[in-house]
C-alpha positions in Angstrom: 0.0 0.0 0.0 1.5 3.4 -1.0 1.6 6.3 1.4 -1.1 8.0 -0.7 -3.4 4.9 -0.4 -2.8 4.8 3.3 -3.6 8.5 3.7 -6.9 8.1 1.7 -7.9 5.1 3.8 -7.2 6.8 7.0 -9.3 9.7 6.0 -12.1 7.3 5.3 -11.8 5.7 8.8 -11.0 8.7 11.1 -12.4 12.1 11.3 -9.3 14.4 11.5 -8.8 16.4 14.6 -6.5 19.3 15.5 -3.0 18.0 16.1 -0.3 18.8 18.6 3.4 18.3 18.5 4.8 14.8 18.6 7.7 14.1 21.0 10.5 11.7 20.2 8.8 8.9 22.1 6.0 8.9 19.5 8.3 8.9 16.5 11.4 7.0 17.9 10.8 3.9 15.8 8.4 5.3 13.1 9.4 6.3 9.7 8.9 10.0 8.7 6.1 9.0 6.3 4.2 7.0 9.0 4.6 9.9 11.5 3.1 12.3 9.0 0.1 10.0 8.6 -0.4 9.8 12.3 -0.3 13.5 12.6 -3.1 13.7 10.0 -5.4 11.7 12.3 -5.0 13.9 15.3 -3.0 12.0 17.9 -2.3 13.9 21.1 1.2 14.1 22.5 2.2 11.7 25.3 1.2 12.7 28.8 3.8 14.2 31.1 4.5 13.2 34.7 3.5 15.2 37.7 6.1 16.2 40.1 6.8 13.5 42.7 4.9 13.7 45.9 7.1 14.1 48.9 6.0 11.8 51.8 7.1 12.3 55.4 6.3 8.7 56.4 7.4 5.4 54.9 5.3 4.6 51.9 4.4 1.2 53.3 2.5 3.0 56.0 0.1 4.5 53.4 -3.3 2.8 52.8 -5.1 3.7 49.6 -8.9 3.2 49.6 -10.2 2.1 46.2 -13.7 2.7 44.9 -15.3 0.1 42.6 -17.9 1.7 40.4 -21.4 0.7 41.2 -22.3 0.7 37.5 -19.2 0.2 35.4 -19.3 1.2 31.7 -19.9 -1.9 29.7 -20.2 -2.7 26.0 -23.6 -3.1 24.4 -24.3 -6.4 22.7 -22.1 -6.8 19.7 -23.5 -8.2 16.4 -20.9 -9.6 14.0 -21.4 -11.2 10.6 -19.7 -12.9 7.7 -21.1 -12.6 4.2 -19.8 -14.0 0.9 -21.3 -11.7 -1.7 -21.3 -13.7 -4.9 -18.8 -12.5 -7.5 -21.4 -13.4 -10.1 -23.9 -10.7 -9.1 -24.3 -7.5 -11.2 -23.2 -4.3 -9.4 -26.7 -3.3 -8.5 -27.5 -6.7 -7.0 -24.3 -6.9 -5.1 -24.7 -3.4 -3.5 -28.3 -4.2 -2.6 -27.1 -7.2 -0.7 -24.4 -5.1 1.0 -26.9 -2.4 2.1 -29.1 -5.0 3.7 -26.2 -6.6 5.4 -25.3 -3.4 7.1 -28.5 -3.5 9.0 -27.6 -6.9 10.5 -24.7 -6.0 12.7 -22.0 -3.7 14.0 -19.1 -5.1 12.1 -18.2 -8.0 9.9 -16.3 -9.5 7.0 -17.1 -9.7 3.3 -15.7 -12.0 0.7 -15.5 -12.2 -3.2 -14.7 -8.5 -3.8 -12.0 -9.2 -6.3 -13.2 -6.7 -9.0 -12.0 -3.1 -8.7 -15.5 -1.9 -9.7 -17.1 -3.9 -6.9 -14.6 -2.4 -4.4 -15.3 1.1 -5.6 -19.0 0.6 -5.3 -18.6 -0.9 -1.9 -16.6 2.1 -0.6 -19.3 4.4 -1.9 -22.0 2.5 -0.1 -20.0 2.3 3.1 -19.1 6.0 3.0 -22.8 6.9 2.6 -23.7 4.7 5.6 -20.8 6.2 7.7 -19.1 2.8 7.9 -15.4 2.3 7.9 -13.4 -0.4 6.0 -10.1 -2.2 5.8 -9.4 -3.2 2.2 -5.7 -3.3 1.2 -4.9 -2.5 -2.4 -1.7 -4.6 -2.4 -3.5 -7.9 -1.5 -6.4 -8.9 0.6 -8.8 -6.4 -1.0 -11.2 -9.1 -2.0 -11.9 -9.8 1.7 -12.8 -6.4 3.3 -13.5 -5.9 7.0 -16.2 -3.3 7.7 -17.6 -1.6 10.8 -20.0 1.0 12.0 -18.0 4.2 12.7 -20.6 5.4 15.2 -19.4 2.6 17.4 -15.7 1.9 16.4 -12.6 3.6 15.2 -9.6 1.8 13.6 -6.5 1.2 15.6 -4.6 -0.8 13.0 -4.9 -3.5 10.4 -2.7 -6.0 8.6 -3.0 -8.6 5.8 -1.1 -11.9 5.4 -0.6 -13.6 2.0 -1.3 -17.3 2.4 -0.4 -18.5 -1.1 -0.1 -17.2 -4.6 -2.4 -17.7 -7.5 -2.4 -20.7 -9.9 -4.3 -20.4 -13.2 -7.2 -22.7 -13.3 -6.8 -23.7 -9.7 -7.1 -20.8 -7.3 -6.5 -17.0 -7.0 -4.1 -15.8 -4.3 -5.6 -16.1 -0.8 -5.1 -13.7 2.1 -6.1 -13.2 5.8 -7.0 -9.7 7.0 -7.3 -8.5 10.6 -8.0 -5.2 12.3 -8.2 -3.9 15.8 -11.0 -1.5 16.6 -11.4 0.8 19.6 -15.0 1.0 20.9 -15.7 4.7 21.2 -18.1 4.5 24.2 -16.0 2.2 26.4 -12.5 2.1 25.1 -12.6 -1.7 24.8 -10.6 -3.2 21.9 -12.3 -5.5 19.4 -10.3 -7.6 16.9 -11.8 -8.9 13.7 -10.2 -11.5 11.4 -11.6 -12.3 7.9 -10.5 -14.8 5.3 -11.6 -16.9 2.3 -9.8 -20.2 1.6 -9.2 -22.2 -1.6 -12.3 -23.7 -3.2 -13.0 -27.4 -4.2 -10.3 -28.9 -1.9 -12.8 -30.6 0.4 -16.1 -32.0 -0.7 -18.4 -32.6 2.3 -15.4 -32.3 4.7 -13.4 -35.0 3.0 -9.8 -34.8 1.8 -11.1 -34.7 -1.8 -8.5 -33.0 -3.9 -5.0 -33.7 -2.6 -3.6 -31.1 -5.0 -5.5 -28.4 -3.2 -5.6 -29.8 0.4 -2.0 -28.6 1.3 -3.0 -25.0 0.5 -6.2 -25.4 2.6 -4.2 -26.8 5.5 -1.6 -24.1 5.4 -4.4 -21.5 5.2 -6.0 -22.8 8.4 -2.7 -23.0 10.2 -2.0 -19.4 9.4 -5.6 -18.4 10.3 -5.1 -20.0 13.8 -1.8 -18.1 14.2 -3.4 -14.8 13.3 -6.3 -15.3 15.7 -3.8 -16.0 18.4 -1.8 -13.0 17.4 -4.8 -10.6 17.5 -5.9 -12.0 20.8 -2.6 -11.1 22.5 -3.4 -7.4 22.0 -7.2 -7.5 21.9 -9.9 -7.9 24.5 -12.5 -9.3 22.2 -11.7 -11.4 19.0 -14.2 -12.4 16.3 -13.0 -14.4 13.3 -15.1 -15.2 10.3 -15.0 -16.1 6.6 -15.8 -18.6 3.9 -13.6 -21.6 4.8 -14.9 -23.8 2.0 -15.4 -26.8 4.3 -18.9 -27.9 5.3 -18.9 -27.6 9.1 -22.0 -29.7 9.4 -20.0 -32.7 8.1 -16.6 -31.6 9.5 -17.8 -31.6 13.1 -18.4 -35.4 12.6 -15.5 -36.4 10.4 -12.8 -34.3 12.0 -10.2 -34.9 9.2 -6.7 -33.7 10.0 -6.0 -30.2 9.0 -9.6 -29.2 8.4 -11.3 -26.5 10.5 -12.6 -28.6 13.4 -9.2 -30.3 14.0 -7.1 -27.3 13.1 -9.0 -24.6 15.0 -11.2 -26.4 17.5 -8.8 -26.2 20.5 -8.5 -22.5 20.1 -11.9 -21.2 19.0 -15.5 -21.8 19.6 -17.6 -22.3 16.5 -20.6 -20.0 16.9 -22.5 -20.8 13.7 -26.1 -22.1 13.9 -26.2 -25.7 12.7 -28.0 -25.0 9.5 -26.8 -24.4 5.9 -25.5 -21.0 4.7 -25.0 -22.1 1.1 -28.0 -24.2 0.5 -29.8 -26.2 3.3 -27.1 -28.7 4.0 -23.8 -26.8 3.5 -22.4 -24.5 6.1 -19.2 -23.0 4.7 -19.4 -19.6 6.4 -17.8 -19.6 9.8 -18.2 -17.3 12.9 -15.7 -18.0 15.6 -14.5 -16.6 19.0 -11.5 -17.5 21.2 -12.5 -20.3 23.5 -10.6 -19.4 26.7 -11.1 -15.9 28.1 -12.1 -14.6 24.7 -14.3 -11.8 26.1 -17.3 -12.6 23.8 -20.3 -14.8 24.9 -22.7 -15.6 22.1 -26.4 -14.9 23.0 -28.0 -15.6 19.6 -27.0 -16.9 16.2 -28.8 -17.1 12.9 -28.5 -17.5 9.1 -30.4 -14.7 7.4 -32.2 -15.8 4.2 -33.5 -14.0 1.2 -30.3 -12.5 -0.3 -29.5 -12.5 -4.0 -26.1 -14.0 -3.3 -25.5 -17.8 -3.4 -24.4 -17.5 0.3 -26.6 -16.2 3.1 -24.9 -14.1 5.9 -24.3 -15.7 9.3 -24.9 -13.3 12.1 -24.0 -13.8 15.8 -24.9 -11.5 18.7 -22.4 -11.5 21.6 -22.3 -10.0 25.0 -18.8 -8.6 25.6 -17.3 -9.2 29.0 -14.5 -6.8 29.8 -11.2 -8.4 30.7 -10.1 -5.2 32.4 -13.1 -4.5 34.6 -12.7 -3.3 38.2 -12.0 -5.9 40.8 -9.7 -8.8 41.8 -8.2 -11.4 39.5 -6.6 -14.6 40.8 -3.9 -16.8 39.4 -4.6 -20.5 40.0 -1.6 -22.7 39.1 -3.8 -25.8 39.4 -6.5 -24.6 37.0 -6.9 -24.4 33.2 -4.2 -22.7 31.1 -6.2 -19.5 31.2 -6.5 -19.6 35.0 -2.8 -20.4 35.4 -1.8 -17.1 33.7 -4.9 -14.9 34.6 -2.9 -12.2 36.4 -0.2 -11.9 33.8 -2.7 -11.9 31.0 -4.4 -8.9 32.5 -1.0 -7.1 33.0 -0.1 -7.8 29.4 -3.5 -6.7 28.1 -3.2 -3.4 30.0 0.1 -2.7 28.3 -0.8 -3.9 24.9 -4.1 -2.0 24.7 -2.3 1.3 25.1 -2.0 3.4 22.0 0.1 6.4 21.0 -0.4 9.2 23.5 -0.9 6.9 26.4 1.5 6.6 29.3 2.4 3.3 30.9 4.2 2.9 34.2 5.5 -0.3 35.6 7.0 -0.7 39.1 8.3 -4.1 40.2 10.9 -5.6 42.5 12.4 -7.5 39.6 11.6 -7.7 35.9 12.5 -11.0 34.3 9.3 -11.9 32.4 10.1 -12.0 28.7 6.4 -11.4 27.7 6.1 -8.3 29.9 9.4 -7.1 28.5 8.2 -7.6 25.0 4.9 -5.9 25.7 6.6 -2.8 27.1 9.1 -2.6 24.3 6.3 -3.1 21.7 4.2 -0.3 23.3 7.1 2.1 23.2 7.8 1.3 19.6 4.2 2.2 18.8 4.5 5.6 20.4 3.4 4.9 24.0 5.4 6.6 26.7 6.8 3.7 28.9 8.4 4.2 32.3 9.9 1.3 34.2 11.2 1.4 37.8 12.7 -1.9 39.0 14.2 -2.9 42.3 17.2 -4.6 40.8 19.1 -5.2 37.6 18.2 -8.0 35.1 18.8 -8.8 31.5 15.2 -7.7 30.7 15.7 -4.3 32.3 19.1 -3.8 30.6 17.4 -4.4 27.2 14.6 -2.0 28.0 17.2 0.6 29.1 18.8 0.3 25.7 15.4 0.8 24.0 13.9 3.4 26.3 16.8 5.2 27.9 17.4 5.8 31.6 15.8 9.2 32.1 19.0 10.8 33.4 20.6 14.0 32.3 22.3 12.5 29.3 19.0 11.1 27.9 17.5 13.6 25.5 14.0 12.1 25.8 12.9 11.4 29.5 9.3 10.7 28.5 10.3 7.0 28.5 12.9 5.3 30.6 13.8 2.1 32.5 15.8 2.4 35.7 16.8 0.7 39.0 15.6 2.0 42.4 17.0 -0.5 44.9 18.1 -0.4 48.6 20.3 2.7 48.2 17.6 4.6 46.3 15.1 3.9 49.1 17.4 4.8 51.9 17.8 1.2 53.1 14.2 0.2 52.4 12.9 -2.5 50.1 11.3 -2.2 46.7 8.0 -4.1 47.0 5.7 -1.9 44.8 4.1 -4.1 42.1 1.9 -2.0 39.9 1.1 -1.1 36.3 -0.7 2.2 35.6 -2.0 3.4 32.3 -2.9 7.0 31.5 -5.4 6.4 28.7 -6.6 8.8 26.0 -9.1 6.3 24.7 -11.2 6.2 27.9 -12.4 8.7 30.4 -10.7 6.8 33.3 -7.1 5.7 33.8 -6.2 2.1 34.7 -4.3 0.7 37.7 -3.3 -2.9 38.0 -2.0 -3.6 41.5 -0.1 -6.9 41.5 1.2 -9.2 44.3 4.3 -10.7 42.8 7.4 -9.5 40.9 7.2 -9.4 37.1 8.7 -12.8 36.7 7.5 -15.7 34.5 7.8 -17.9 37.6 4.9 -16.0 39.1 2.5 -18.0 36.9 3.4 -21.1 38.9 2.2 -19.7 42.2 -1.0 -18.4 43.8 -1.0 -14.7 42.9 -3.6 -12.0 42.6 -4.1 -8.5 41.1 -6.6 -5.8 41.6 -7.8 -3.8 38.6 -9.1 -0.3 39.2 -10.3 2.6 37.1 -10.6 4.8 40.2 -8.8 8.1 39.5 -7.8 8.6 43.1 -6.2 5.2 43.3 -4.4 5.9 40.0 -3.1 9.2 41.3 -1.7 7.6 44.5 0.2 4.9 42.7 1.5 7.1 39.9 2.8 9.6 42.5 4.7 6.7 44.2 6.2 5.4 41.0 7.3 8.9 40.0 8.7 9.4 43.5 10.9 6.3 43.1 12.0 7.5 39.7 13.0 10.9 41.1 14.9 9.2 43.9 16.8 7.1 41.3 17.9 10.3 39.5 15.4 10.6 36.6 14.8 14.1 35.3 11.1 14.3 35.1 9.6 16.3 32.2 8.3 19.7 33.3 4.6 19.9 34.1 4.2 23.6 33.4 5.8 26.0 30.9 8.9 27.7 32.1 10.0 31.3 31.5 12.7 31.0 28.8 14.5 33.9 30.4 14.9 32.1 33.7 17.8 29.6 33.8 17.0 26.2 35.1 19.1 23.2 35.9 17.3 20.1 34.4 19.9 17.7 35.8 18.8 18.1 39.4 16.0 15.7 40.4 13.5 16.5 43.1 14.8 14.8 46.2 12.1 12.8 48.1 12.1 12.6 51.8 14.1 9.6 53.0 11.7 7.0 54.4 12.2 6.3 58.1 11.2 3.2 60.0 8.3 3.5 62.5 9.0 2.8 66.2 9.0 -0.9 67.0 6.0 -2.1 68.9 6.3 -3.4 72.5 4.2 -6.4 73.6 0.9 -6.4 71.8 1.0 -2.7 71.0 1.6 -2.3 67.3 3.8 0.3 65.7 1.7 3.4 65.0 0.5 3.7 61.5 1.1 0.1 60.4 -1.8 -0.6 58.0 -2.1 -4.3 58.9 -2.2 -3.8 62.7 -4.4 -0.8 62.3 -6.8 -2.8 60.2 -6.9 -5.7 62.7 -7.6 -3.2 65.5 -11.1 -2.5 64.1 -12.1 -6.2 64.0 -14.8 -7.2 66.5 -15.7 -10.8 67.4 -19.0 -10.2 69.1 -22.2 -8.9 67.7 -25.5 -10.6 66.7 -24.3 -12.2 63.5 -22.2 -15.2 62.8 -18.6 -15.1 63.9 -16.5 -12.5 62.1 -14.4 -14.1 59.3 -10.7 -13.2 59.1 -8.5 -14.6 56.4 -4.8 -13.9 55.7 -2.6 -15.0 52.9 1.1 -14.0 53.4 4.2 -15.1 51.5 6.7 -13.8 54.1 6.1 -13.3 57.8 8.8 -12.7 60.4 10.4 -10.3 62.9 8.9 -8.1 65.6 6.3 -6.8 63.2 5.3 -10.3 62.3 5.0 -11.3 65.9 2.7 -8.4 66.7 0.4 -9.3 63.8 0.4 -13.0 64.7 -0.5 -12.2 68.3 -3.3 -10.0 67.2 -4.7 -12.8 65.0 -4.4 -15.2 67.9 -6.3 -12.8 70.2 -9.1 -12.6 67.6 -9.3 -16.4 67.4 -9.5 -16.7 71.2 -12.3 -14.0 71.2 -14.4 -16.1 68.9 -13.5 -14.9 65.4 -13.2 -17.4 62.6 -9.5 -16.9 61.7 -7.6 -18.9 59.1 -4.3 -18.4 57.3 -2.3 -19.6 54.3 1.4 -19.0 54.4 4.2 -19.3 52.0 6.9 -22.0 52.5 9.3 -19.5 53.8 7.2 -18.2 56.7 9.1 -18.9 59.9 8.0 -21.8 62.1 7.8 -19.4 65.1 4.9 -17.5 63.5 3.1 -20.7 62.6 3.5 -22.0 66.2 2.0 -18.8 67.7 -1.0 -19.2 65.4 -1.6 -22.9 65.9 -1.2 -22.6 69.6 -4.3 -20.3 69.6 -6.2 -22.6 67.3 -5.7 -20.7 64.1 -5.5 -23.1 61.1 -2.3 -22.6 59.2 -1.9 -24.0 55.7 1.3 -23.8 53.6 1.2 -23.2 49.9 3.2 -21.6 47.1 1.6 -18.2 47.5 3.1 -14.9 46.2 0.7 -12.4 47.7 -0.1 -10.6 50.9 -3.8 -10.1 51.7 -6.0 -9.6 54.8 -9.8 -10.1 54.5 -12.4 -9.3 57.1 -16.2 -10.1 56.9 -18.5 -9.5 59.8 -18.1 -7.1 62.7 -15.8 -4.2 62.0 -15.5 -0.7 63.4 -18.4 -1.5 65.8 -20.8 -2.4 63.1 -22.0 -5.8 61.8 -22.1 -6.8 58.2 -18.8 -5.1 57.2 -16.6 -6.2 54.3 -12.9 -5.2 54.1 -9.8 -6.4 52.2 -6.3 -5.1 52.4 -4.2 -6.2 49.4 -1.1 -5.4 47.5 0.9 -4.3 50.5 4.3 -5.4 51.6 5.1 -8.6 53.4 4.7 -8.9 57.2 8.3 -8.3 58.2 10.3 -5.6 59.9 12.3 -4.7 56.8 9.0 -4.2 54.9 8.1 -1.4 57.2 10.3 0.9 55.1 9.4 -0.6 51.7 8.2 1.2 48.6 4.7 -0.3 48.7 1.1 0.9 49.2 -1.7 -1.2 50.8 -4.9 -1.1 48.8 -8.1 -1.1 51.0 -11.1 -2.6 49.3 -14.6 -2.2 50.8 -16.8 -3.4 47.8 -18.8 -6.4 49.1 -18.6 -8.3 45.8 -14.8 -7.8 45.6 -14.3 -8.9 49.2 -16.4 -12.0 48.6 -14.3 -12.8 45.7 -11.2 -12.8 48.0 -13.0 -15.1 50.4 -14.0 -17.5 47.7 -10.4 -17.5 46.4 -9.2 -18.3 49.9 -11.5 -21.3 50.0 -10.3 -22.5 46.7 -6.7 -22.1 47.7 -7.2 -24.2 50.9 -9.1 -26.8 48.9 -6.5 -27.3 46.2 -3.2 -26.5 47.9 
């Protein structure tokens, strides 16, 4: 596709908006021609960081209340279709079919638009209806993807050539895919469309062994493209004319045909009725089977079109994969459950677009997938800022790509750096969070994790809390920026400066050095400790059932650990229902204090720190509280760079209680 073709297509898809200057982070890995096209569609410049917040107390002593929206913004039902408009139709008949198809759904794929005249007519019809399209002129133009521009805008698209043409056998075949941003919610929808070689399989048999290899290759590449789109997309729909009768293939299951080639990845959503005649179902509508974000609610074949195929239409209810609330990683569950937390972290990063700002703070970055997601986001024009507690190969590679944000870095909008013990004045780096300043939605995103950004975290019991609460986002971004300033990064200015006033951009803002709280004596906790303060409000009396107290802790030791253990023991003796799960490294002395008081102590490979209370709290019955994402229960953690998230939403707290029950049952 030439630059002129790209510019024309972009004008058809986006309404231009006033543009601002692009910084180097937006154009670092883009060609000049691409950057010019991006300017033409009105992308905003990357957000700049606020000045770091100076804190007089250790950050681990701060508790951040989080608000879960009572009525989160959700996507409306999504109607998707696939429709093979017969190449044999005259222009008027073909466009009549297209106009009717536009009334069936919100987006879909078309096939058999190989004639330039048909494509020109299609663009005219779509433009009149205010629909967008992806129809490459260098291949793949015969299988356009179309969408209602009142609901979606295009993020990007690509086409893959499966095989070339062979006279008398087949034209060249392609796979097209797009990612669409839903305007109302900011959710990302992916659509994949294709049309395979004809006459290779009669009634789902391996009929023509000259054509079958091309069909098998096509389906292999289709599977790979669906997987690729799903890595960066919350909701994936795939459709097209696969030229294999699914009504027979679901019984025969011949190797390399759709059921065997795609069935482990996708769910076949078509109704079990013919789309090309009463007994032949060649037109496929598919969604990703595990955590695909689309649940079908109705499906139908719509009759009465002039074409020899009838469109297949499926209505889905989208389920947001980045909705507010907790997510749990279950190493004993399905593949999707084993990577649930990391999948949300990856999705938060990969869904960012140019102009967004992504921050990651972690004790250690060694996960290659997170590293690749951060690097990929930066290459697309997202400002990326990484603050790790120690060095690693992954961090070193990101420093090469992003810079270090220090005085010799000419572009401090993106950086990767280390803020370890010296940076923290002797404290520990235990902040595990991803934040995204998003242009595409009215709310930012915060993902509070419980374990370092390591691929090994998928083998343990971990959790994350997702929040679109602006106050929560502000608290965590301020802490990440504080760590960056302590590590020597030169933060971008937040307000214009007087050019006549000399400034020294090499001097970072110095945060207050964290100091340790006074150690507690006996059962009196250190003042301001979020865990002991939380436990102080728990009551074991009242008219309701015993108050439930649940704790999951990966590390528990020292004077601080003893104070917390003694308080839990007191609550158990007072009649509360107290139970704990501890990591293998928790000292035996802590476990002995708990078991001596009758507190059940289970041991599991946990990588989280959470406290949950349900019952009497603060003098009132029926309370629900959870404290998550904070540092471990040790003395050294008292001066750590971590915040404790306080959750009071009953549904979210119940999810933590249910996860605790599952953890005890499957440990």
